[in-house]
Structure formats: C-alpha cells, structure tokens
N, CA, C and O atoms as a GROMACS GRO file, in nm:
protein
  396
    1MET      N    1  13.640  10.843  20.810
    1MET     CA    2  13.512  10.774  20.918
    1MET      C    3  13.409  10.818  20.825
    1MET      O    4  13.389  10.932  20.782
    2THR      N    5  13.344  10.708  20.799
    2THR     CA    6  13.210  10.726  20.779
    2THR      C    7  13.089  10.669  20.864
    2THR      O    8  13.093  10.554  20.907
    3VAL      N    9  12.994  10.744  20.886
    3VAL     CA   10  12.887  10.732  20.962
    3VAL      C   11  12.740  10.754  20.927
    3VAL      O   12  12.716  10.862  20.873
    4GLY      N   13  12.658  10.690  20.944
    4GLY     CA   14  12.471  10.710  20.904
    4GLY      C   15  12.453  10.790  20.993
    4GLY      O   16  12.521  10.817  21.092
    5ILE      N   17  12.332  10.837  20.946
    5ILE     CA   18  12.271  10.922  21.034
    5ILE      C   19  12.195  10.893  21.163
    5ILE      O   20  12.169  10.976  21.250
    6ARG      N   21  12.161  10.752  21.162
    6ARG     CA   22  12.101  10.689  21.294
    6ARG      C   23  12.219  10.666  21.393
    6ARG      O   24  12.208  10.687  21.514
    7GLU      N   25  12.323  10.625  21.338
    7GLU     CA   26  12.416  10.579  21.389
    7GLU      C   27  12.480  10.740  21.469
    7GLU      O   28  12.468  10.757  21.591
    8LEU      N   29  12.532  10.822  21.396
    8LEU     CA   30  12.554  10.933  21.444
    8LEU      C   31  12.468  11.015  21.564
    8LEU      O   32  12.508  11.095  21.649
    9LYS      N   33  12.327  10.961  21.535
    9LYS     CA   34  12.267  11.026  21.652
    9LYS      C   35  12.246  10.929  21.786
    9LYS      O   36  12.222  10.968  21.900
   10ASN      N   37  12.258  10.828  21.752
   10ASN     CA   38  12.267  10.734  21.865
   10ASN      C   39  12.413  10.745  21.964
   10ASN      O   40  12.411  10.716  22.084
   11ASN      N   41  12.536  10.790  21.892
   11ASN     CA   42  12.608  10.787  21.926
   11ASN      C   43  12.703  10.940  21.906
   11ASN      O   44  12.821  10.950  21.871
   12LEU      N   45  12.614  11.039  21.938
   12LEU     CA   46  12.639  11.181  21.871
   12LEU      C   47  12.822  11.214  21.980
   12LEU      O   48  12.923  11.238  21.913
   13SER      N   49  12.831  11.210  22.110
   13SER     CA   50  12.917  11.224  22.183
   13SER      C   51  13.081  11.164  22.126
   13SER      O   52  13.189  11.220  22.110
   14HIS      N   53  13.030  11.012  22.107
   14HIS     CA   54  13.192  10.956  22.051
   14HIS      C   55  13.202  11.006  21.934
   14HIS      O   56  13.322  11.030  21.920
   15TYR      N   57  13.143  11.039  21.836
   15TYR     CA   58  13.185  11.078  21.714
   15TYR      C   59  13.220  11.235  21.731
   15TYR      O   60  13.300  11.261  21.641
   16VAL      N   61  13.198  11.329  21.793
   16VAL     CA   62  13.218  11.460  21.818
   16VAL      C   63  13.385  11.474  21.889
   16VAL      O   64  13.475  11.554  21.863
   17ARG      N   65  13.378  11.372  21.976
   17ARG     CA   66  13.505  11.328  22.044
   17ARG      C   67  13.592  11.304  21.936
   17ARG      O   68  13.696  11.369  21.943
   18GLU      N   69  13.579  11.223  21.827
   18GLU     CA   70  13.676  11.161  21.706
   18GLU      C   71  13.672  11.278  21.632
   18GLU      O   72  13.760  11.273  21.546
   19VAL      N   73  13.617  11.371  21.627
   19VAL     CA   74  13.643  11.499  21.533
   19VAL      C   75  13.738  11.593  21.593
   19VAL      O   76  13.813  11.664  21.526
   20GLU      N   77  13.731  11.593  21.739
   20GLU     CA   78  13.798  11.645  21.818
   20GLU      C   79  13.947  11.612  21.821
   20GLU      O   80  14.033  11.694  21.852
   21ARG      N   81  13.972  11.492  21.787
   21ARG     CA   82  14.114  11.464  21.778
   21ARG      C   83  14.160  11.454  21.675
   21ARG      O   84  14.264  11.388  21.663
   22GLY      N   85  14.096  11.524  21.548
   22GLY     CA   86  14.153  11.529  21.419
   22GLY      C   87  14.109  11.473  21.299
   22GLY      O   88  14.158  11.492  21.188
   23ARG      N   89  13.987  11.384  21.337
   23ARG     CA   90  13.952  11.319  21.217
   23ARG      C   91  13.830  11.363  21.151
   23ARG      O   92  13.731  11.371  21.223
   24LYS      N   93  13.818  11.391  21.036
   24LYS     CA   94  13.717  11.388  20.941
   24LYS      C   95  13.598  11.293  20.929
   24LYS      O   96  13.605  11.175  20.896
   25LEU      N   97  13.503  11.351  20.957
   25LEU     CA   98  13.352  11.262  20.999
   25LEU      C   99  13.261  11.308  20.865
   25LEU      O  100  13.205  11.418  20.854
   26SER      N  101  13.258  11.179  20.744
   26SER     CA  102  13.141  11.178  20.623
   26SER      C  103  13.022  11.150  20.709
   26SER      O  104  13.048  11.080  20.807
   27ILE      N  105  12.895  11.186  20.696
   27ILE     CA  106  12.759  11.162  20.708
   27ILE      C  107  12.716  11.136  20.630
   27ILE      O  108  12.716  11.214  20.535
   28THR      N  109  12.653  11.015  20.622
   28THR     CA  110  12.553  10.918  20.526
   28THR      C  111  12.408  10.920  20.542
   28THR      O  112  12.347  10.896  20.646
   29ALA      N  113  12.350  10.955  20.405
   29ALA     CA  114  12.170  10.922  20.436
   29ALA      C  115  12.171  10.837  20.314
   29ALA      O  116  12.212  10.863  20.201
   30HIS      N  117  12.111  10.717  20.369
   30HIS     CA  118  12.115  10.616  20.235
   30HIS      C  119  12.190  10.588  20.155
   30HIS      O  120  12.172  10.568  20.035
   31GLY      N  121  12.298  10.584  20.225
   31GLY     CA  122  12.414  10.555  20.136
   31GLY      C  123  12.483  10.647  20.080
   31GLY      O  124  12.585  10.614  20.019
   32ARG      N  125  12.448  10.765  20.086
   32ARG     CA  126  12.550  10.890  20.005
   32ARG      C  127  12.563  11.019  20.095
   32ARG      O  128  12.484  11.093  20.155
   33ILE      N  129  12.688  11.013  20.077
   33ILE     CA  130  12.743  11.150  20.167
   33ILE      C  131  12.646  11.264  20.146
   33ILE      O  132  12.610  11.308  20.037
   34VAL      N  133  12.606  11.309  20.275
   34VAL     CA  134  12.518  11.414  20.271
   34VAL      C  135  12.583  11.538  20.371
   34VAL      O  136  12.512  11.638  20.371
   35ALA      N  137  12.669  11.545  20.431
   35ALA     CA  138  12.770  11.612  20.558
   35ALA      C  139  12.875  11.547  20.565
   35ALA      O  140  12.908  11.430  20.546
   36GLU      N  141  12.954  11.701  20.617
   36GLU     CA  142  13.122  11.628  20.648
   36GLU      C  143  13.142  11.738  20.771
   36GLU      O  144  13.144  11.861  20.771
   37LEU      N  145  13.157  11.629  20.886
   37LEU     CA  146  13.213  11.745  21.031
   37LEU      C  147  13.378  11.727  21.023
   37LEU      O  148  13.431  11.618  21.004
   38VAL      N  149  13.427  11.809  21.034
   38VAL     CA  150  13.602  11.833  21.042
   38VAL      C  151  13.616  11.940  21.180
   38VAL      O  152  13.543  12.026  21.229
   39PRO      N  153  13.728  11.893  21.208
   39PRO     CA  154  13.788  11.981  21.346
   39PRO      C  155  13.789  12.154  21.303
   39PRO      O  156  13.806  12.187  21.186
   40PRO      N  157  13.769  12.260  21.417
   40PRO     CA  158  13.739  12.356  21.411
   40PRO      C  159  13.908  12.397  21.309
   40PRO      O  160  14.014  12.335  21.313
   41GLY      N  161  13.874  12.522  21.229
   41GLY     CA  162  14.032  12.525  21.170
   41GLY      C  163  14.054  12.465  21.021
   41GLY      O  164  14.120  12.524  20.936
   42THR      N  165  14.000  12.356  21.004
   42THR     CA  166  14.023  12.284  20.870
   42THR      C  167  13.965  12.382  20.782
   42THR      O  168  13.890  12.472  20.819
   43LYS      N  169  13.993  12.366  20.693
   43LYS     CA  170  13.915  12.378  20.544
   43LYS      C  171  13.869  12.237  20.497
   43LYS      O  172  13.933  12.133  20.482
   44GLY      N  173  13.705  12.273  20.475
   44GLY     CA  174  13.608  12.184  20.446
   44GLY      C  175  13.647  12.192  20.306
   44GLY      O  176  13.731  12.264  20.252
   45ARG      N  177  13.542  12.073  20.242
   45ARG     CA  178  13.523  12.065  20.072
   45ARG      C  179  13.411  12.204  20.050
   45ARG      O  180  13.292  12.186  20.076
   46ARG      N  181  13.443  12.297  20.016
   46ARG     CA  182  13.338  12.386  19.980
   46ARG      C  183  13.344  12.444  19.809
   46ARG      O  184  13.441  12.478  19.742
   47LYS      N  185  13.204  12.438  19.774
   47LYS     CA  186  13.183  12.489  19.660
   47LYS      C  187  13.255  12.631  19.607
   47LYS      O  188  13.226  12.718  19.690
   48PRO      N  189  13.316  12.671  19.530
   48PRO     CA  190  13.350  12.804  19.505
   48PRO      C  191  13.248  12.894  19.516
   48PRO      O  192  13.144  12.838  19.480
   49ALA      N  193  13.229  13.011  19.551
   49ALA     CA  194  13.185  13.093  19.534
   49ALA      C  195  13.105  13.165  19.390
   49ALA      O  196  13.174  13.233  19.315
   50LYS      N  197  13.004  13.151  19.370
   50LYS     CA  198  12.941  13.170  19.217
   50LYS      C  199  12.958  13.311  19.183
   50LYS      O  200  12.881  13.385  19.243
   51LYS      N  201  13.036  13.366  19.106
   51LYS     CA  202  13.042  13.474  19.067
   51LYS      C  203  12.921  13.546  19.010
   51LYS      O  204  12.857  13.488  18.922
   52LEU      N  205  12.884  13.664  19.050
   52LEU     CA  206  12.782  13.712  19.018
   52LEU      C  207  12.776  13.804  18.903
   52LEU      O  208  12.867  13.885  18.889
   53SER      N  209  12.676  13.800  18.814
   53SER     CA  210  12.684  13.906  18.666
   53SER      C  211  12.676  14.034  18.749
   53SER      O  212  12.643  14.046  18.867
   54ARG      N  213  12.714  14.127  18.662
   54ARG     CA  214  12.734  14.269  18.689
   54ARG      C  215  12.581  14.310  18.721
   54ARG      O  216  12.572  14.394  18.811
   55TRP      N  217  12.479  14.274  18.673
   55TRP     CA  218  12.362  14.336  18.723
   55TRP      C  219  12.322  14.266  18.887
   55TRP      O  220  12.281  14.338  18.978
   56GLU      N  221  12.340  14.144  18.898
   56GLU     CA  222  12.332  14.064  18.998
   56GLU      C  223  12.413  14.138  19.109
   56GLU      O  224  12.364  14.139  19.222
   57GLN      N  225  12.551  14.208  19.082
   57GLN     CA  226  12.628  14.257  19.182
   57GLN      C  227  12.580  14.400  19.247
   57GLN      O  228  12.591  14.453  19.358
   58MET      N  229  12.508  14.443  19.093
   58MET     CA  230  12.437  14.580  19.133
   58MET      C  231  12.337  14.591  19.207
   58MET      O  232  12.318  14.687  19.283
   59VAL      N  233  12.242  14.466  19.191
   59VAL     CA  234  12.150  14.435  19.295
   59VAL      C  235  12.155  14.405  19.449
   59VAL      O  236  12.071  14.417  19.538
   60ALA      N  237  12.302  14.354  19.445
   60ALA     CA  238  12.347  14.290  19.593
   60ALA      C  239  12.390  14.438  19.653
   60ALA      O  240  12.393  14.470  19.772
   61ASP      N  241  12.412  14.492  19.577
   61ASP     CA  242  12.487  14.628  19.629
   61ASP      C  243  12.430  14.722  19.670
   61ASP      O  244  12.483  14.802  19.747
   62GLY      N  245  12.284  14.736  19.620
   62GLY     CA  246  12.160  14.819  19.683
   62GLY      C  247  12.199  14.896  19.566
   62GLY      O  248  12.137  15.001  19.584
   63ARG      N  249  12.254  14.906  19.475
   63ARG     CA  250  12.257  15.029  19.347
   63ARG      C  251  12.136  15.042  19.251
   63ARG      O  252  12.094  15.149  19.204
   64ILE      N  253  12.092  14.934  19.230
   64ILE     CA  254  11.930  14.864  19.171
   64ILE      C  255  11.841  14.826  19.232
   64ILE      O  256  11.884  14.735  19.304
   65GLN      N  257  11.709  14.846  19.252
   65GLN     CA  258  11.607  14.731  19.299
   65GLN      C  259  11.520  14.685  19.196
   65GLN      O  260  11.490  14.762  19.104
   66LEU      N  261  11.486  14.596  19.200
   66LEU     CA  262  11.426  14.528  19.121
   66LEU      C  263  11.276  14.601  19.118
   66LEU      O  264  11.258  14.686  19.205
   67ALA      N  265  11.165  14.575  19.022
   67ALA     CA  266  11.089  14.625  19.003
   67ALA      C  267  10.941  14.565  19.118
   67ALA      O  268  10.930  14.447  19.153
   68VAL      N  269  10.893  14.619  19.139
   68VAL     CA  270  10.777  14.565  19.275
   68VAL      C  271  10.633  14.539  19.199
   68VAL      O  272  10.543  14.464  19.238
   69GLU      N  273  10.633  14.616  19.083
   69GLU     CA  274  10.518  14.537  19.002
   69GLU      C  275  10.544  14.465  18.934
   69GLU      O  276  10.658  14.417  18.931
   70ASP      N  277  10.440  14.426  18.845
   70ASP     CA  278  10.444  14.340  18.696
   70ASP      C  279  10.392  14.416  18.588
   70ASP      O  280  10.302  14.496  18.614
   71GLY      N  281  10.432  14.406  18.476
   71GLY     CA  282  10.375  14.457  18.381
   71GLY      C  283  10.452  14.552  18.307
   71GLY      O  284  10.558  14.590  18.358
   72ASP      N  285  10.412  14.603  18.186
   72ASP     CA  286  10.493  14.700  18.095
   72ASP      C  287  10.463  14.830  18.125
   72ASP      O  288  10.361  14.890  18.090
   73PRO      N  289  10.587  14.890  18.215
   73PRO     CA  290  10.581  15.056  18.240
   73PRO      C  291  10.536  15.148  18.118
   73PRO      O  292  10.463  15.247  18.125
   74PHE      N  293  10.598  15.092  18.000
   74PHE     CA  294  10.524  15.189  17.895
   74PHE      C  295  10.402  15.132  17.800
   74PHE      O  296  10.400  15.124  17.677
   75GLU      N  297  10.318  15.100  17.876
   75GLU     CA  298  10.194  15.054  17.842
   75GLU      C  299  10.085  15.144  17.861
   75GLU      O  300  10.065  15.172  17.980
   76GLY      N  301  10.001  15.203  17.771
   76GLY     CA  302   9.883  15.302  17.833
   76GLY      C  303   9.890  15.425  17.738
   76GLY      O  304   9.963  15.431  17.640
   77ASP      N  305   9.828  15.496  17.768
   77ASP     CA  306   9.803  15.635  17.693
   77ASP      C  307   9.924  15.708  17.699
   77ASP      O  308  10.007  15.747  17.617
   78THR      N  309   9.909  15.716  17.836
   78THR     CA  310  10.073  15.861  17.880
   78THR      C  311  10.150  15.800  17.983
   78THR      O  312  10.105  15.715  18.061
   79LEU      N  313  10.282  15.849  17.982
   79LEU     CA  314  10.386  15.851  18.109
   79LEU      C  315  10.381  15.979  18.163
   79LEU      O  316  10.390  16.079  18.092
   80GLU      N  317  10.364  15.984  18.305
   80GLU     CA  318  10.404  16.055  18.383
   80GLU      C  319  10.515  16.073  18.444
   80GLU      O  320  10.552  15.968  18.497
   81ALA      N  321  10.581  16.154  18.460
   81ALA     CA  322  10.701  16.158  18.502
   81ALA      C  323  10.691  16.172  18.681
   81ALA      O  324  10.615  16.261  18.717
   82ILE      N  325  10.755  16.099  18.785
   82ILE     CA  326  10.713  16.091  18.893
   82ILE      C  327  10.843  16.157  18.942
   82ILE      O  328  10.934  16.077  18.962
   83VAL      N  329  10.872  16.297  18.967
   83VAL     CA  330  10.960  16.334  19.000
   83VAL      C  331  10.939  16.399  19.154
   83VAL      O  332  10.836  16.464  19.176
   84PRO      N  333  11.030  16.381  19.252
   84PRO     CA  334  11.044  16.428  19.387
   84PRO      C  335  11.042  16.587  19.408
   84PRO      O  336  11.133  16.652  19.359
   85PRO      N  337  10.950  16.646  19.473
   85PRO     CA  338  10.962  16.771  19.498
   85PRO      C  339  11.079  16.865  19.492
   85PRO      O  340  11.174  16.828  19.560
   86GLY      N  341  11.095  16.981  19.423
   86GLY     CA  342  11.246  17.039  19.459
   86GLY      C  343  11.270  17.117  19.296
   86GLY      O  344  11.189  17.168  19.218
   87SER      N  345  11.402  17.100  19.291
   87SER     CA  346  11.468  17.209  19.167
   87SER      C  347  11.432  17.077  19.013
   87SER      O  348  11.435  17.098  18.892
   88SER      N  349  11.404  16.963  19.083
   88SER     CA  350  11.394  16.873  18.938
   88SER      C  351  11.256  16.874  18.883
   88SER      O  352  11.220  16.850  18.768
   89ALA      N  353  11.176  16.912  19.003
   89ALA     CA  354  11.033  16.865  18.952
   89ALA      C  355  10.982  17.030  18.901
   89ALA      O  356  10.900  17.050  18.811
   90GLU      N  357  11.058  17.153  18.992
   90GLU     CA  358  10.997  17.296  18.920
   90GLU      C  359  11.079  17.304  18.769
   90GLU      O  360  11.032  17.381  18.685
   91TRP      N  361  11.204  17.224  18.735
   91TRP     CA  362  11.237  17.234  18.599
   91TRP      C  363  11.149  17.178  18.497
   91TRP      O  364  11.118  17.225  18.387
   92LEU      N  365  11.110  17.052  18.562
   92LEU     CA  366  11.019  16.973  18.468
   92LEU      C  367  10.889  17.052  18.461
   92LEU      O  368  10.814  17.028  18.366
   93GLU      N  369  10.864  17.119  18.526
   93GLU     CA  370  10.724  17.182  18.529
   93GLU      C  371  10.737  17.312  18.423
   93GLU      O  372  10.656  17.333  18.334
   94TRP      N  373  10.852  17.394  18.450
   94TRP     CA  374  10.878  17.516  18.359
   94TRP      C  375  10.912  17.460  18.181
   94TRP      O  376  10.865  17.511  18.080
   95SER      N  377  10.995  17.359  18.188
   95SER     CA  378  10.996  17.283  18.042
   95SER      C  379  10.877  17.260  17.957
   95SER      O  380  10.868  17.279  17.836
   96ARG      N  381  10.777  17.210  18.049
   96ARG     CA  382  10.680  17.177  17.979
   96ARG      C  383  10.559  17.320  17.959
   96ARG      O  384  10.455  17.318  17.893
   97GLU      N  385  10.615  17.432  18.036
   97GLU     CA  386  10.495  17.524  17.996
   97GLU      C  387  10.539  17.584  17.830
   97GLU      O  388  10.649  17.587  17.775
   98ASP      N  389  10.433  17.618  17.792
   98ASP     CA  390  10.413  17.672  17.655
   98ASP      C  391  10.481  17.830  17.663
   98ASP      O  392  10.436  17.926  17.726
   99LYS      N  393  10.602  17.826  17.579
   99LYS     CA  394  10.667  17.945  17.557
   99LYS      C  395  10.616  18.008  17.458
   99LYS      O  396  10.662  18.117  17.424
   0.00000   0.00000   0.00000
C-alpha cells in the first residue's frame, strides 16, 4: 500500500491500524517513496552497514584519537617530547644528559 505524506497525516490512525494488521505502507513525497512503515518484528529494507576501514574502526573503538589542532607537528625549529611525569620522563631526561 502506498500513501502520500498529507494523506497519511490526515488519516494516521487508519494507516497505523492497516500496518497493525500486517500490511506494509510505503510513504511518498512528490511521487517518490521516502519511508516505509512495517509491522513490528518484520525486517524492513535496510542498507547493509558500511564496513569500516581499519583506521575508522580504531577511531570508533577509541584506540586512537584524531588530532585536535590543524597544522604540521614537525614544522618549526625543535620538537619537544611531551611525556607525563614518571619513569618515562626520568629516563628521557637521563638519556639527554651529557655523559
């Protein structure tokens, strides 16, 4: 069964009862189908989920974070390592000392 948006809006209860009875309802806007109402528990026509690239999956899992700032991190005179306090920071300082 196909119905336009205005007709659906004006007679919503009628069409909801039709869907309850098991009928699938295609909703049109300007002559093209824009949505479908189906009874609960039935599989509608769904697009398959897009397979994420390895990079996208790592971002989605929170294993990597995208850069917050724009620009080239290697641009400039010197690079400074940002290491949180603790043994790594101490080792870095020790490794920089003149021996």
